[in-house]
N, C-alpha and C positions, 0 to 999 in steps of 0.2 A: 492455418487462417494468418490473415494479415492483421495487426493488431494497431496499424499506426495510428486510427482515427482515434485509440484512446493512452497513445504514449504520454501527452500533455499531463493530463488525469492521472494515470498512474503515476508516472513521474513524482507529480505534487506530494501523490500519496507516499511515496517511496520516501522521499525527504523532509515531510511532514516534522516539525519541531527538530529539524537536525541541528540547527545555529539558528540561534532566536534573535532580537534585539538586546542590545548593542553588536553583535554580530564579532566579538572577540572571544578569544579563548579562555580569557583569565576572567572574563564576566563568569558568578558565581552558576548563574543558572546555566551556564555551557560549561563549567568543570565539573556540574552534579547533575549530568544528565539521565532525561526521561525521553523517552521514544516510545510511540504507538507500537503496538502487534512486533514486541518480544519475545520470540521463543527461546529458551533459556536453553542450555544441554540438559538434557530428562533428569542424569543423576543428582546434578544441581538442584534442578528445580523441585523435584519430590522431599528431596531436605530440606527445606524451609518450610519454616510455619509462618505466616500461611502460605501453603505451595507455591511457588511462582509457574506462570505459561511455560509448557514443552510443547504445547503441538497449539492448532488451529483446526476445526473442521468445516466446511462448507458442504451446505447441503442443499440442492434447488432443483427447477422442475422443468426438463422439457416433455418437447413433443416433436418427432422424429419419425421417420421411415426408416427401411432396414437397409437402410446403406448408408447412414447418418456416420460422419465419425466428429469425435472431438481433439479440441489440441487445447492442453493445459501450459500454464506457466506458472510457473512458482518464481518470485523475485522480490529478493533482500537486500539490505545492507550488513557488509562484516566491517566491523569497527576494529582498527588498526593504528596503534601507536606511532606519532611521527616520529624517527628514529633520528632526523637530526632536531628535534626539539621537545626530550624529553619534560624539559622543567615547566612546559607548557601544560602537562596533563592532558591533552588532546589527542584522541581518538580521529583518523578521519577514515572517512566511509570506501569501503570496495562493493562495488554491485557485484553482485550474486545473481546468477540466470540457472533455471535447469527448467529447460522444455520438452514436450512428449505431444508425437503431433499424428493424426490422421489415426487416431483408436478409437477401432470401429464399436459401437454401442452394442450392436449386438452379442460381439467378445464378453463386453463389462459383463453382461446380462450374466451368462455360464460361467465364465471364467473373472471374478474380479482379480484385478492387477494388483499386485505389489511388488514395492522395489524396495531394494538399499543402495543409494546413490553416492558418491563421495567427491567434494568439491576440494581440490588440491589434497593435502594430507590430513587434513584434520574436521574439515565438517563433513557429518554424513549424516545424511537424508531421509528418513522410512516415510514413503508414498504408498498410499493404497488408495486406489480408485475400485468404486464398485456403482452397478446401476440395477436398479428394482422396478418392474414393470408395476404400476396402479390398474386398477380397477376404472379408473376415467381415462384409462389409455392414454395418459400422462408418464414418463416417466420418471423415477428419484435418480438424482446423481448423486454420490457421496463421495466428497476425495477428502482425506484425513493427512497432516503431512506433520512428522513429529523429527524433533533435532535431538537425534542420537550420537551426539559428536562423543567424543571421548574425552573426558577432564585427567589428567594425571594423576590430580588429589582426588579425586572422586566427591564423594557423596561431602569432603569435606574443605572443598574447594571455594575460596571466598566470591563474591561478586566482578572483584578486578579481574579475575584468574576465568571467571565464568563469560564475561562480555564478547572478549573477543571469537568467543567458539557460539554466538550468540546470533538466532537471525533475526536480525531489527529491520521496521517494519516492515513485515513477513506480508505476501500477498498474493493474490490469483488473478490472471485471465482466465477465462475457459472463452475459447470458440467451437460452436456449432456450424456442420456441413450438412446442408440436407435438412435440416432441423431448426426448430425454435424454442429459445429459450424464456421460460414464465417468468413474467413477474410477481416477486416476493409480495413487493407492496401494493398490488393491485390485479388480482389473480383475474378476478373476474370470476363470476359465481360457480364457475364448472369446475374448479381449482383451488376454490379458497380454502376448502380444508385439508386438502394435500398440503396447499401452500404454509398454511396454520402449522400442518406439524412435523414441517424441515427444523430440524434443530443444528444450528448452526453455535460455534465456539468461537471464538474471537475474531469473528468476521463477520461482513457484513454484504451479501450479495446483493448486488442490484444492476440491470441492464444498463450499460455503457457506449458506445460508439454515436453513430448517426440514429434519432429517433424517426419512424417507427421501426426502422431494423431491430429484430431480437436474436443475432446468431453472438451478441458477445454477451459476457457478466464476468462481471469485476466484484472478487468476494477481496472487502476493501476493513482494514482493520480501524477503520474510522467512519461513522454512519453517514452514508450519503444518502441520495434520492437516487432514482433510475435518472439516465443519460446526465450526469455529473459534468461542470463544462467546464472549464479556465476561463474566466472573464475577454476576452480580448483585447481589451484594454490595458488589462497587464502586459508592463513591458517584459517580465523577469520574477521570477522564482524569490518571494523574500524568506519561505520557508516556514512561515505562520498562516493559514489560513483563516483564523479567526481574527485577523488584523487585516484592516483596510490598507491596500499599497499604499493610497493618496500619502495617509497617516505616518506609514513605516519609510516611505521617499524622505518627507518632512525632516523627520529624525535624524536619520542618517544624514542629511544635507549639514544639519546644523551639531553634527559631531564637533568635537575640538581636532586639532592638527595632529593631537597625540594620538586621540582614540581612531583616528583614522589612518595615521599610520600603522597599528598595530593591526586593525582590517585587514591593510596589504601586505601585511608581513606574517598573515596567520594563514588560516585555512583557502585554498584557489576560488571556494565557492563566496567567499564572503570577500573576496578581494574583485570578482567579478559585481556582484552587487553593488560595493562602492566603484569602480567604474563604470557601468549603467547608469546609476544613480547621476553621477557628475556629468555625463555625457549628453541628460534627457534634454530636451528641449521645453520650450516655455507651450509648443502645443502638446506636447507629450505628456507636459505635469495637468495643464487642464482636461484631456482624456480622462486621468484619473480621478479627477474631483465627482463623476459621477456620471450615470446615466440611467434614463425609463429605458424599461426594456419591452416592457406594453400596459396597457389600460382598457381598464375593464369598469363597463356600468355597476356602479353597487346600489342606485335608486331601483326602489323596487318596496313592495307591500311589508309593512315593519310585521 
């Protein structure tokens, strides 16, 4: 499956909250980081009170023929301490991807898939996939991902020890060939009851790609609508989808020289924000001011 059509929105989700304005590692909000969709090692998570997340479960509906195949891409960040700047207490991100392609749907109905995957020497993923045929002709797809990474300190590990072995911003991209996904937000009358019965933990599956195509489902740790898009006016990522690009652009431009120098010397992604923002033209700034996507008539009977 070619996921190119959804790469931008998937990357935005992957890095949501990664580093926030004022984009300096020494800022409190960046030293005491919190990210969406973090799956901690199971042994650590189950020892916490309340229990921390260590797994995600994605359930969605598909309609497909006998030759339909499924592609599954799991993607997350691993946070690693900068070895050359330990005093900053800053963990940079390394992208991790596990991809499984051409899974025959009929095989998953009769023989659910269960895998134990290793990334490098430290990260272990337990991934299971199964498909159930429903009476209305659709099939329910269930994918579960668990962080089974080994922690030397076991259940007594601290958060600082657990975080480098955690799956940060964990999400799934699902692709189907010779079939279609059913929207869980607008399933239609035929599949409404089945859609309501889908139970998701830690992710929100939405249709993605070019509307009205239904070959890609994005299982996001952030609540989204079907066919989410990156605004074409956006010149690049600010890692904060709750803020406006224009406001963050102006804030970066008004940072002091000392603050900009810290951005320049910090995370490479923060440095790219600074360089991109300072290189913006007047026309690019005007584009970020706002745009009307569509108009509709609101007149009618009261």
